[in-house]
Backbone as CSV, one residue per row, in Angstrom:
resi,resn,N_x,N_y,N_z,CA_x,CA_y,CA_z,C_x,C_y,C_z
1,UNK,0.816,-1.195,-0.151,0.064,0.049,0.051,0.856,1.079,0.154
2,UNK,0.483,2.178,-0.882,1.267,3.456,-0.981,0.825,4.420,0.069
3,UNK,1.657,5.324,0.574,1.260,6.256,1.375,0.508,7.534,0.543
4,UNK,-0.304,8.153,1.264,-0.943,9.372,0.731,-0.092,10.203,-0.147
5,UNK,-0.553,10.980,-1.138,0.138,11.678,-1.858,0.293,13.235,-1.431
6,UNK,1.353,13.933,-1.324,1.505,15.078,-0.684,0.820,16.009,-1.515
7,UNK,0.453,17.343,-0.939,-0.238,18.321,-1.508,0.650,19.143,-2.501
8,UNK,0.067,19.857,-3.543,0.942,20.583,-4.488,1.324,21.808,-3.844
9,UNK,2.446,22.562,-4.367,3.051,23.654,-3.754,2.179,24.757,-4.187
10,UNK,2.192,25.874,-3.382,1.550,27.118,-3.729,2.034,28.011,-4.545
11,UNK,1.405,28.962,-5.132,2.014,29.803,-6.049,2.647,30.911,-5.282
12,UNK,3.767,31.793,-5.603,4.451,32.773,-5.204,3.379,33.844,-5.019
13,UNK,3.230,34.326,-3.646,2.288,35.449,-3.298,2.348,36.717,-4.073
14,UNK,3.607,36.754,-4.512,3.809,38.408,-5.146,3.502,38.018,-6.566
15,UNK,3.601,36.959,-6.980,3.386,36.891,-8.472,4.640,36.695,-9.371
16,UNK,5.677,36.794,-8.832,6.925,36.447,-9.580,8.045,35.904,-9.068
17,UNK,9.116,35.663,-9.615,10.351,34.939,-8.801,11.414,36.027,-8.684
18,UNK,12.102,35.749,-7.669,13.327,36.720,-7.268,14.332,37.106,-8.816
19,UNK,14.379,35.905,-9.505,15.028,36.252,-10.696,14.554,36.946,-11.655
20,UNK,13.170,36.796,-11.923,12.337,37.578,-12.636,12.574,39.181,-12.395
21,UNK,12.286,39.515,-11.126,12.452,40.964,-10.767,13.863,41.194,-10.838
22,UNK,14.911,40.535,-10.518,16.093,41.063,-10.610,16.525,41.287,-12.098
23,UNK,15.923,40.505,-12.979,16.685,40.709,-14.417,15.840,41.998,-14.978
24,UNK,14.663,42.349,-14.368,14.051,43.653,-14.829,14.874,44.796,-14.160
25,UNK,15.391,44.516,-13.034,16.215,45.768,-12.363,17.353,45.892,-13.388
26,UNK,18.152,44.906,-13.735,19.454,44.951,-14.611,18.950,45.552,-15.848
27,UNK,17.981,45.333,-16.438,17.622,45.688,-17.955,17.225,47.109,-17.850
28,UNK,16.628,47.488,-16.762,16.353,48.811,-16.508,17.628,49.785,-16.383
29,UNK,18.666,49.322,-15.720,19.744,49.826,-15.402,20.687,50.002,-16.586
30,UNK,20.701,49.072,-17.455,21.377,49.140,-18.854,20.504,50.276,-19.599
31,UNK,19.346,50.338,-19.668,18.638,51.296,-20.360,19.007,52.648,-20.158
32,UNK,19.041,53.021,-18.930,19.623,54.107,-18.431,20.880,54.572,-18.878
33,UNK,21.935,53.516,-18.924,23.148,54.056,-19.373,23.077,54.124,-21.236
34,UNK,22.140,53.289,-21.911,22.128,53.741,-23.248,21.402,55.124,-23.493
35,UNK,20.432,55.496,-22.734,20.042,56.947,-22.577,21.067,57.860,-22.569
36,UNK,21.990,57.750,-21.552,22.857,58.686,-21.265,23.810,58.723,-22.501
37,UNK,24.249,57.559,-23.115,24.932,57.536,-24.486,24.391,58.288,-25.374
38,UNK,23.147,57.888,-25.711,22.394,58.292,-26.888,21.965,59.956,-26.997
39,UNK,21.682,60.358,-25.558,21.122,61.808,-25.503,22.427,62.631,-25.257
40,UNK,23.281,62.220,-24.326,24.289,63.202,-23.897,23.948,64.346,-23.232
41,UNK,24.589,65.594,-23.975,24.140,66.815,-23.481,23.194,67.354,-24.225
42,UNK,22.522,66.693,-25.230,21.513,67.410,-26.135,20.388,67.667,-25.281
43,UNK,19.859,66.778,-24.616,18.750,67.067,-23.763,18.907,66.584,-22.494
44,UNK,19.836,67.226,-21.659,20.554,66.869,-20.588,19.251,66.978,-19.349
45,UNK,18.515,68.009,-19.202,17.639,67.845,-18.275,16.579,66.834,-18.314
46,UNK,15.865,66.778,-19.616,15.108,65.550,-19.432,15.620,64.110,-19.558
47,UNK,16.866,63.987,-20.099,17.618,62.760,-20.094,17.814,62.366,-18.558
48,UNK,18.303,63.196,-17.610,18.503,63.244,-16.145,17.186,62.540,-15.531
49,UNK,16.012,63.356,-15.860,14.878,63.074,-15.308,14.282,61.551,-15.461
50,UNK,14.447,61.581,-16.815,13.895,60.047,-17.366,14.664,59.033,-16.570
51,UNK,16.067,59.231,-16.662,17.185,58.219,-15.955,16.518,58.091,-14.455
52,UNK,16.228,59.015,-13.851,15.911,58.994,-12.297,14.669,58.035,-12.198
53,UNK,13.673,58.484,-13.128,12.576,57.573,-13.105,12.613,56.147,-13.211
54,UNK,13.343,55.899,-14.336,13.714,54.490,-14.702,14.583,53.867,-13.653
55,UNK,15.401,54.532,-13.345,16.306,53.839,-12.236,15.560,53.520,-11.087
56,UNK,14.786,54.557,-10.646,14.013,54.258,-9.248,13.125,52.880,-9.418
57,UNK,12.527,52.679,-10.634,11.759,51.702,-10.965,12.408,50.340,-10.882
58,UNK,13.479,50.400,-11.266,14.693,49.348,-11.456,14.983,49.092,-10.221
59,UNK,15.308,49.881,-9.192,15.524,49.539,-7.640,14.371,48.763,-7.235
60,UNK,13.198,49.502,-7.266,12.036,48.785,-6.824,11.876,47.495,-7.124
61,UNK,12.058,47.139,-8.307,11.890,45.534,-9.156,13.039,44.918,-8.265
62,UNK,14.259,45.298,-8.332,15.185,44.560,-7.597,14.899,44.132,-6.018
63,UNK,14.190,45.224,-5.466,13.942,44.970,-4.127,12.699,43.726,-3.935
64,UNK,11.845,44.015,-4.737,10.800,42.922,-4.818,11.355,41.606,-5.220
65,UNK,12.300,41.570,-5.904,13.055,40.274,-6.299,13.487,39.656,-5.143
66,UNK,14.217,40.670,-4.232,14.949,39.992,-3.155,13.941,39.593,-1.902
67,UNK,12.551,40.203,-1.892,11.585,39.762,-1.071,10.771,38.679,-1.322
68,UNK,10.973,38.464,-2.770,9.840,37.264,-3.083,10.184,36.063,-2.707
69,UNK,9.303,35.423,-1.959,9.518,34.123,-1.117,9.177,32.861,-2.160
70,UNK,10.020,31.972,-2.073,9.813,30.597,-2.884,8.584,29.928,-2.408
71,UNK,7.776,29.286,-3.227,6.876,28.636,-3.148,6.808,27.583,-1.786
72,UNK,5.995,27.290,-1.160,5.986,26.437,-0.038,5.076,25.271,-0.067
73,UNK,5.397,23.914,0.107,4.683,22.817,-0.445,3.701,22.689,0.842
74,UNK,2.322,22.244,0.531,1.366,21.884,1.410,1.577,20.616,2.274
75,UNK,1.401,20.708,3.488,1.416,19.344,4.117,0.404,18.614,3.854
76,UNK,0.887,17.305,3.554,-0.096,15.988,3.265,-1.010,15.845,4.500
77,UNK,-2.491,15.572,4.278,-3.628,15.476,5.438,-3.056,14.056,6.034
78,UNK,-3.779,14.124,7.218,-3.580,12.753,8.094,-4.476,11.684,7.482
79,UNK,-4.129,10.670,7.444,-4.970,9.411,6.714,-4.973,8.230,7.834
80,UNK,-6.120,7.592,7.990,-6.163,6.341,8.664,-7.026,5.341,7.608
81,UNK,-6.264,4.169,7.717,-6.585,3.058,6.757,-7.200,1.805,7.443
82,UNK,-8.289,1.016,6.819,-8.706,-0.130,7.590,-8.504,-1.040,6.554
83,UNK,-8.393,-2.442,7.085,-8.426,-3.706,6.335,-9.188,-4.872,7.106
84,UNK,-10.245,-5.209,6.644,-11.144,-6.137,7.370,-10.808,-7.687,7.064
85,UNK,-10.930,-8.732,7.972,-11.039,-9.989,7.724,-12.520,-10.334,7.906
86,UNK,-13.029,-10.737,6.995,-14.466,-11.052,6.960,-14.910,-12.507,6.716
87,UNK,-15.952,-12.944,7.538,-16.511,-14.305,7.425,-16.460,-14.613,6.018
88,UNK,-15.847,-15.795,5.700,-16.173,-16.402,4.208,-15.630,-15.457,3.173
89,UNK,-14.764,-14.477,3.312,-14.109,-13.785,2.514,-12.701,-13.578,2.654
90,UNK,-12.213,-13.384,3.934,-10.814,-13.346,4.201,-10.474,-11.735,4.172
91,UNK,-9.066,-11.397,3.863,-8.821,-10.045,4.167,-9.163,-9.301,3.049
92,UNK,-9.615,-8.198,3.437,-10.133,-7.204,2.326,-9.067,-6.206,1.915
93,UNK,-9.017,-5.697,0.687,-8.169,-4.550,0.509,-8.127,-3.500,1.429
94,UNK,-6.937,-2.820,1.482,-6.847,-1.540,2.438,-8.033,-0.334,2.039
95,UNK,-8.648,0.181,2.732,-9.417,1.494,2.465,-9.161,2.513,3.288
96,UNK,-8.866,3.774,2.748,-8.401,4.767,3.646,-9.407,6.012,3.657
97,UNK,-9.475,6.687,4.535,-10.237,7.948,4.611,-9.855,9.006,3.498
98,UNK,-10.766,9.660,3.004,-10.232,10.598,2.051,-11.343,11.829,1.902
99,UNK,-10.806,13.077,2.170,-11.687,14.305,1.975,-12.919,13.929,2.670
100,UNK,-13.073,13.630,3.931,-14.146,13.239,4.657,-14.945,12.003,4.511
101,UNK,-14.426,11.511,3.567,-14.785,9.863,3.524,-14.345,9.123,4.274
102,UNK,-15.047,8.330,5.192,-14.215,7.583,6.121,-13.699,6.341,5.557
103,UNK,-12.441,5.917,6.266,-12.140,4.355,5.882,-13.280,3.325,6.288
104,UNK,-13.201,2.161,5.612,-14.306,1.332,5.902,-13.794,-0.200,5.705
105,UNK,-14.160,-1.203,6.636,-13.875,-2.440,6.694,-15.192,-3.272,6.959
106,UNK,-15.202,-4.383,6.328,-16.287,-5.369,6.702,-17.303,-5.269,5.628
107,UNK,-18.668,-5.649,5.958,-19.511,-5.674,5.017,-21.007,-5.584,5.788
108,UNK,-22.081,-5.007,4.938,-23.251,-4.898,5.350,-24.479,-5.538,4.463
109,UNK,-25.531,-6.115,5.021,-26.559,-6.760,4.385,-26.031,-8.032,3.879
110,UNK,-25.179,-8.834,4.503,-24.616,-10.132,4.283,-24.619,-11.049,5.466
111,UNK,-24.967,-10.524,6.581,-24.912,-11.268,7.734,-23.457,-12.083,8.146
112,UNK,-22.473,-11.152,7.832,-21.147,-11.825,8.070,-20.290,-10.968,9.137
113,UNK,-19.731,-11.834,9.825,-19.078,-11.132,11.008,-17.451,-10.737,10.451
114,UNK,-17.259,-9.660,11.204,-15.862,-8.914,11.170,-15.226,-9.842,12.055
115,UNK,-14.064,-10.630,11.759,-13.416,-11.419,12.434,-11.814,-10.694,13.000
116,UNK,-11.338,-9.753,12.114,-10.065,-9.139,12.379,-10.063,-7.844,11.832
117,UNK,-9.431,-6.872,12.245,-9.117,-5.450,11.754,-7.769,-5.252,11.729
118,UNK,-7.215,-4.727,10.642,-5.808,-4.049,10.467,-6.091,-2.684,10.459
119,UNK,-5.148,-1.859,11.220,-5.320,-0.442,11.135,-3.868,0.238,10.934
120,UNK,-3.745,1.245,10.167,-2.702,1.898,9.614,-2.902,3.455,9.409
121,UNK,-1.826,4.133,9.820,-2.117,5.795,9.864,-1.014,6.312,9.045
122,UNK,-1.050,7.469,8.544,-0.179,8.282,7.700,-0.166,9.695,8.168
123,UNK,0.843,10.356,8.366,0.802,11.923,8.385,0.079,12.307,9.960
124,UNK,-0.001,11.523,10.824,-0.839,11.992,12.077,0.230,12.746,13.077
125,UNK,1.535,12.183,12.917,2.448,12.879,13.751,2.309,12.329,15.200
126,UNK,1.630,11.007,15.307,1.661,10.377,16.804,1.312,9.004,16.854
127,UNK,0.854,8.326,18.015,0.428,7.213,18.072,-1.085,6.906,18.063
128,UNK,-1.293,5.814,17.340,-2.599,5.212,17.316,-2.897,3.893,18.059
129,UNK,-3.755,3.818,18.952,-3.783,2.777,19.664,-5.225,2.089,19.383
130,UNK,-5.243,0.825,19.270,-6.349,-0.144,18.992,-6.403,-1.339,19.809
131,UNK,-7.711,-1.710,20.167,-7.884,-3.094,20.895,-9.521,-3.465,20.185
132,UNK,-9.757,-4.809,20.602,-10.842,-5.513,19.821,-11.602,-6.383,21.098
133,UNK,-12.894,-6.336,21.191,-13.447,-7.287,22.191,-14.104,-8.449,21.273
134,UNK,-13.449,-9.713,21.522,-13.767,-10.970,20.653,-14.376,-11.764,21.447
135,UNK,-15.481,-12.416,20.626,-16.288,-13.573,21.089,-15.404,-14.458,21.987
136,UNK,-15.740,-14.794,23.097,-15.255,-15.799,24.174,-13.990,-15.193,24.501
137,UNK,-13.370,-14.215,24.295,-12.056,-13.903,24.605,-12.171,-12.603,25.516
138,UNK,-13.143,-11.727,25.201,-13.143,-10.320,25.756,-12.262,-9.285,25.085
139,UNK,-11.837,-8.227,25.955,-10.968,-7.215,25.278,-9.543,-7.898,25.196
140,UNK,-9.014,-7.554,23.982,-7.538,-7.890,23.661,-6.659,-6.772,24.318
141,UNK,-5.345,-7.179,24.362,-4.440,-6.069,24.873,-4.398,-4.845,23.965
142,UNK,-4.173,-3.663,24.346,-4.084,-2.474,23.434,-2.819,-2.419,22.804
143,UNK,-2.813,-2.258,21.219,-1.582,-2.151,20.721,-1.419,-0.506,20.118
144,UNK,-0.397,0.116,20.383,-0.187,1.337,20.023,0.996,1.493,19.113
145,UNK,0.792,2.206,17.794,1.962,2.390,17.011,2.028,3.467,16.372
146,UNK,3.137,3.865,15.829,3.262,5.089,15.086,2.947,5.186,13.658
147,UNK,2.795,6.266,12.803,2.597,6.169,11.437,3.295,5.404,10.789
148,UNK,2.555,4.656,9.784,3.337,3.463,8.936,3.380,2.281,9.286
149,UNK,3.043,1.988,10.576,3.362,0.579,11.021,1.752,0.047,11.492
150,UNK,1.714,-1.169,11.000,0.232,-1.987,10.952,-0.173,-2.610,12.320
151,UNK,-1.277,-2.156,12.891,-1.820,-2.767,14.156,-2.820,-3.857,13.596
152,UNK,-2.752,-4.993,14.254,-3.805,-6.176,13.694,-4.534,-6.511,15.245
153,UNK,-6.049,-6.649,15.227,-6.796,-7.090,16.314,-7.603,-7.980,15.901
154,UNK,-8.174,-9.074,16.738,-9.073,-9.942,16.245,-8.562,-11.134,16.066
155,UNK,-9.042,-12.196,15.303,-8.585,-13.368,15.239,-8.796,-13.902,13.678
156,UNK,-8.194,-14.874,13.363,-8.476,-15.569,11.896,-8.192,-16.907,12.153
157,UNK,-9.232,-17.714,11.291,-9.231,-19.220,11.334,-9.765,-19.830,12.644
158,UNK,-10.411,-18.935,13.446,-11.215,-19.505,14.701,-12.572,-19.270,14.679
159,UNK,-13.118,-18.580,13.639,-14.543,-18.296,13.583,-15.248,-17.730,14.773
160,UNK,-14.495,-16.640,15.030,-14.858,-15.828,16.238,-15.229,-14.441,15.783
161,UNK,-16.372,-13.722,16.293,-16.671,-12.616,15.809,-15.884,-11.588,16.715
162,UNK,-15.847,-10.301,16.167,-15.384,-9.161,16.835,-16.982,-8.539,17.197
163,UNK,-16.783,-8.117,18.560,-18.035,-7.431,19.115,-17.900,-5.993,19.349
164,UNK,-16.776,-5.606,19.307,-16.516,-3.921,19.453,-15.148,-3.842,19.361
165,UNK,-14.814,-2.540,19.125,-13.548,-2.029,18.780,-13.277,-0.675,19.445
166,UNK,-12.096,-0.659,19.982,-11.582,0.827,20.404,-10.381,1.145,19.761
167,UNK,-10.441,2.589,19.429,-9.550,3.461,18.842,-9.253,4.659,19.720
168,UNK,-7.887,5.036,19.575,-7.446,6.351,20.170,-6.325,6.695,19.476
169,UNK,-6.212,8.218,19.614,-4.709,8.679,19.059,-4.457,9.746,20.111
170,UNK,-3.131,9.858,20.162,-2.492,10.698,21.320,-2.699,12.281,20.900
171,UNK,-2.630,12.706,19.826,-2.581,14.119,19.241,-3.820,14.341,18.315
172,UNK,-4.531,13.435,17.803,-5.879,13.850,17.171,-7.020,13.039,17.541
173,UNK,-8.108,13.863,16.965,-9.315,13.237,17.289,-9.762,12.045,16.225
174,UNK,-10.362,11.141,16.674,-10.878,9.996,15.669,-12.450,9.899,15.780
175,UNK,-12.995,9.777,14.563,-14.613,9.410,14.304,-14.710,8.077,13.999
176,UNK,-15.706,7.320,14.667,-15.890,5.723,14.481,-17.257,5.560,14.176
177,UNK,-17.677,4.569,13.330,-19.272,4.234,13.439,-19.052,2.578,13.289
178,UNK,-20.024,1.909,13.813,-20.133,0.685,13.949,-21.391,0.182,13.091
179,UNK,-21.326,-0.951,12.340,-22.638,-1.585,11.846,-22.807,-2.911,12.541
180,UNK,-23.742,-3.100,13.551,-23.576,-4.318,14.180,-25.130,-4.988,13.959
181,UNK,-25.015,-6.523,14.106,-26.121,-7.345,13.894,-27.207,-6.841,14.563
182,UNK,-28.337,-6.904,13.881,-29.770,-6.506,14.362,-29.830,-5.065,14.773
183,UNK,-28.854,-4.511,14.731,-28.896,-2.850,14.711,-28.722,-1.961,13.685
184,UNK,-27.781,-2.431,12.834,-27.419,-1.437,11.746,-26.446,-0.404,12.197
185,UNK,-26.449,0.736,11.435,-25.538,1.788,11.763,-25.763,2.221,12.828
186,UNK,-24.665,2.312,13.886,-25.314,2.964,15.253,-25.031,4.500,15.323
187,UNK,-24.575,5.087,14.309,-24.345,6.579,14.437,-22.762,6.889,14.749
188,UNK,-22.377,7.713,14.189,-20.989,8.249,14.289,-20.529,8.770,15.766
189,UNK,-19.454,8.352,16.182,-19.029,8.918,17.454,-17.567,9.313,17.312
190,UNK,-17.528,10.676,17.821,-16.281,11.284,17.612,-15.441,11.642,18.893
191,UNK,-14.277,11.617,19.175,-13.701,11.715,20.463,-12.470,12.529,20.144
192,UNK,-11.972,13.417,21.063,-10.768,14.276,21.060,-9.625,13.456,21.238
193,UNK,-8.434,13.910,21.052,-7.032,13.450,21.163,-7.005,12.871,22.531
194,UNK,-6.551,11.489,22.624,-6.275,11.139,24.056,-7.441,10.276,24.569
195,UNK,-8.633,10.460,23.942,-9.981,10.000,24.418,-10.056,8.427,23.692
196,UNK,-10.613,7.464,24.435,-10.606,6.109,23.814,-12.103,6.105,23.035
197,UNK,-12.121,5.831,21.896,-13.477,5.749,21.189,-13.898,4.290,20.847
198,UNK,-14.994,3.898,21.458,-15.356,2.454,21.657,-16.759,2.275,20.596
199,UNK,-16.655,1.555,19.894,-18.153,1.275,19.254,-18.292,-0.173,19.029
200,UNK,-19.542,-0.764,18.918,-20.035,-1.813,18.833,-20.833,-2.155,20.328
201,UNK,-20.761,-3.619,20.620,-21.497,-3.758,21.931,-20.608,-4.780,22.446
202,UNK,-20.764,-5.061,23.856,-20.323,-6.222,24.688,-21.522,-6.664,25.362
203,UNK,-21.449,-8.196,25.650,-22.343,-8.871,26.498,-23.822,-9.027,25.870
204,UNK,-23.688,-8.840,24.652,-24.898,-9.191,23.906,-24.939,-10.140,22.766
205,UNK,-23.740,-10.729,22.806,-23.575,-11.696,21.631,-24.003,-11.367,20.294
206,UNK,-23.681,-10.049,19.853,-23.918,-9.418,18.590,-22.737,-9.233,17.812
207,UNK,-22.606,-9.668,16.627,-21.432,-9.459,15.793,-21.166,-8.118,15.256
208,UNK,-19.963,-7.747,15.055,-19.669,-6.445,14.529,-19.516,-6.828,13.085
209,UNK,-20.297,-6.066,12.270,-20.194,-6.514,10.785,-19.373,-5.429,9.817
210,UNK,-19.468,-4.184,10.512,-18.460,-3.281,9.633,-18.172,-2.152,10.570
211,UNK,-17.108,-1.326,10.244,-16.793,-0.376,11.017,-16.197,0.829,9.925
212,UNK,-16.265,2.027,10.306,-15.636,3.157,9.385,-14.888,3.927,10.588
213,UNK,-13.771,4.592,9.793,-13.185,5.342,10.663,-12.519,6.819,10.159
214,UNK,-12.476,7.805,10.764,-11.986,9.118,10.020,-11.022,9.884,11.125
215,UNK,-9.875,10.150,10.579,-8.972,10.943,11.498,-9.084,12.378,11.576
216,UNK,-9.200,13.293,12.554,-9.337,14.544,12.382,-7.994,15.335,12.453
């Protein structure tokens, strides 16, 4: 899986580069010299006034060139990605949140349990923690990993359902929503940085069928 693409650089706010403004200043300086050679003493007063105007404009252009700032690359957005292990399907391809559309894992309308979940983040600058409540096992130990490293919770090959999942991030908020057996979509729940976000059920014997996630 590839990491998200970085944003494009922004345009120079002044509208030109330092090299462009510097070239303008040099050209105007040369023009002043040519005027001096051409006019000489024939039109002295007019020549001197025009040279002063052009020289001032050239200086301003050179100053703008010195102040012109280079383009700055936009920071890539934070991303969270899910991959689910689904009953009778196996591992699904990675699915990542994008421009407000959450990451998705699992299935709906097929009566299939979500058995395991893989989670990975990019560009968040912190730690993502995840754990799962599994049939006949209860809550698993919490796994916390930085960007680019994959955390896996749940089981495979044991025919056990995930009943609930918990995610948190130490520097960013997370939004989750669960699709639960006999309930459907339970509504999106968002938590601030450092707060544990739990979706699904425990003690009811209901399978978690799908989960969505969005990093803020």
